[in-house]
C-alpha positions, 0 to 999 in steps of 0.5 A: 520390298523390305524383309526385316529379320530380328532375332535373339540367339535362341533355338526355334521359336523359344521366347527365352534367350538361348544359352548354348553350352558346348565343348570349348572347341566348338566350330562357329559358322559365322565366327571371325576369330579363334581362341586358345584353351590351355590345360596346365599340369604339374608334378604327377600330372596334377592340374596347376590352379592359379598359373599365370598365362600370357598370350602374345600376338606375334604380329603386333605385340598385344598381350592377354593374360589369364589365370587357370582355375581349379582344374588347371585350365583357362580359355582366351577367345576373340583372337585374330586368326591371321596371327600366330601367338606365343604362350608363356606359363608361370606358376609358383614352384615351377620354371616358366614354359613357353610355346611359340608360333601357335596358329589358330583355326577360324571359328575354333578353339585350339587346345594346348597342354603345358607340363610344368614338371621338370623333365630331362632335356632331349634335343630332337632335330627334324623338319616340320610338316604342314597338314593340307587343311584342318577338319573339325567336327564340333557343332557341324562338320567344317573344313578350315584353310589357313593362309598357307593353305590358300597360298599353296593352292593353285588357282587361275581365276583366284576364285574362293571356290578353288579353295573350297573344292579341297574339302571332301564335302564340296564339288565344283560343277564346271557347267552348273551355271550354264554351258555357253559359256561354262559357269562353274558352281559350288555344290556343298553336300549336294545342296543347290549352289544358291543355298550356300551362304557366303560370309566375309568378315562375318557379313553375308555376301551371297546373292540375296535375290537369287538370279546368279547361278553361282550364288555370288552377288556379282559375276565373280567372287566378291573377293580374290583368294589373295585377300583371305587370311583364312577360309572355313567351309561348314557343311551342316553347322548348327551353332546358335549364330547360324542362320539364313541358309539351306546349304553350306557356309563359306566363311572368309576372314580377310587379312589385316596389316601388321607392324611389318610392311608387306606387299604382293603383285600378280599378273596373268595373261591367257589367249587363244594362241595358248590353246592347243589345236585340239582345244575343243576335244574336252567338253566340260559337260560330257567329257572327252569327245571324239578326236577331230580331223584336220578337215573338220577341226574348227577355227579357234575363237579369238579371246584375250584375257589379262588380270592383275592385282596386288596387296599392301599392308603395314602399320600406320602407328606401330603396335596400334593402327594397321592397314590392308589394301587390295586391288584386282582387275580383269579385262577380257576381249573375245569374239562371239564365234566360240559361244554364240550360234551363227549363220552358215559360212560365218566361221562359228563353232555352232551354226543355225541350219538353213540361215546363211550369212548373206541373209543375216547381212541383208537383214542387218542392212535393212535395220541400218538403212530403213530403220536407222538402227545398228543391229551389231556385227557378228564379226566384232569383238567384245570386252568384259571387265571386272574390278575389285578393291578393299580397304581395311583399318584395324585399331588395337585400342588396347590389349583387350579391345580392337576396332576394325573397319572395311570398305569393299567394292566389286563391279563388273559385267559379263557378256550374255549372248542371245540364245540361238537354235541349231536344229533344222526345225526353227533355227535361229540366229541372234544379232549382237543388239539382242545380247546384253552385258550383265552389269553388277556392282556391290559395295560393302561397309563393315565395322566391328569391335571385339572386346575382352572385359574379364578373363572369361567374358568377351563381346563382339559388335558388328554393323554392316551394309551391303548394296548390290546393283544389277543392271542388264544393259542391251548392247544395241540400246533400248530405243528399238523393239525386239524383232524377229525376221523369218527366213526360208528353210532349206527348200528356200520356201517360206512357210515350212517347218524348217523356216528360221528366224533372225533376231535383233533389238533388245531381248524381250526380258531386258527391255525394262529390267533394273534391280537394287537390293541392300542388306543391313546388319547389326549384331551383338554377341557375348561369350562367357567361358566356364570350365570346359564350356562356352555360353553364348548370348546376343541379338541380331538384326537383319533387314533386306530391302529389294527394289526390282523393276521388271517388265517383259516386252516393254519396248515391244516384240514384233515379227516379220514374215520375211526379209522383204516385209521387214524392208517394207515395214510390214509387220506380221499379223501376229504381234508376239507377246512372249519370247518365243517367236516361232510359237507365237500366239496369233492373237493380237491382244495380250495382257502384259502385267507390270510389277514393281516391288519396292519400299518403304513400309515393308509392303510391295505394291503392284500395278497391272495394266492391260495393253490392248494392241489393235493396229500395227505397231510403228517401229519408227516415224513413217508410213506403215502398209495397212494389213486389212486382214489384221484390221478385220481380226484386231478390230477397228483401226485406231 
């Protein structure tokens, strides 16, 4: 399926290019740079027209020049926000004035006032203080975080949301994406996390398909905090560039190399041994629970997590060509006893009533010995990995033009355990073959050119591509159906309301599930400054291509009324055609719609196939015991 968006920067459906006039300190939601607006005054506070302003990038020595107009003002835009700047002002009849270490805010224009009139020199000594973060309220409320803010923010996961939550308009819900395991989500001004737009160097990197509750395209954030030069959180931006979101905007600009060689390294280790004995007292969903006693205190589930990474930046050609490299990797090994539902006597924190470890082991042995299928072992440990890296080249073509290219990669997998049930009415245990690794990979290419053609006119041209693969992978493979085996309840008699199920084989919804989507972008923006106003115009092209293949129950879903029937290859008279094995329909025939969405041509196509099951479903070569009652209800034997 292909969706193409093309727009001129305009308001609504107006056929005329939008010319947005606003104050020069406007905050832009999709900006990748900042600017300086200088007001020069002289004797008696009068504006100084014709004053020369030179702005020098303190990282690479690039200089830009401007001349003040009749109102004594000048604006310089499209300046990289990572650097600090020195501003030198000269005018006939006045001594030169210099201001150094001027920092910029992403998407905003910094105002400086320079008084050239001679004054008595007063020396004041003191210590500079740094604000926690900057809040702007032009063209929508936004909060900006500098590199120093980011560096000074404590974070364990190195996740951008740890920065975002410092804005008063954002809230981190610790279980917004699920409580087992806890998946935090970012809520901005009360909007659904999937509504947020996540931009990296002006390129959209959100979950365009909508499966991830975090709103990220991958299991973790696309970039760690160590790669960010600045972060801006816009709550309700209405700049003309803004589009494709129904919530807040998280705008990140990555670091760039300088003439100074610079590197960082970090490592983090945590495991169950570092947890307190009463680790389970705090429930992120409900708050503090009752104090446990030594008798009922559960065993701490095993886990071991290590992450490490680093950055390296510098100049390939001093003052001309710069590089930035970043790498981050995480590896987590854990036991399922802390998050999955297990049988009685297996040491799980959550257990299914009336299903014993002996019953589960017997069913698992039947799967191995009778069907040759390994259902997985509840005592095993499982490993999740995540890898992210970035490479960025920046070419200072001359003082007025810069070209940068970025390659970004993020890949990882998160273990998703099969849902279990602990209640007395229909308890359920899912074996590891029913679980899956939610594997995702993202690759990004981004090329940007910023240019200054005159003192008042600048341009920005961006070409970008984002490709995301989503491949849920069942731990037991796909050469077996999903199987439900019924177990007797507390009364040890089959057929009661307290009967349970042991589930094995690939999950019903992961038997044929593949997703790939890509976003392609082309954007051209022109900015013209006039007195105290800014005029923006341009065009943007965005194409979203989705290739989604999803067929539930493609390998089959089968129920057995007892462990003995499972061992004897005798399936139940009900062939399950939905994922609820307990409330399965007793009908022997169901229609399974098969849906494919792909391009080219921009039109999805569908194929529906009605599958009529009229006899027993063989799980593997061999004799199946005939069920005459099923034959009578299901029609003639095949």
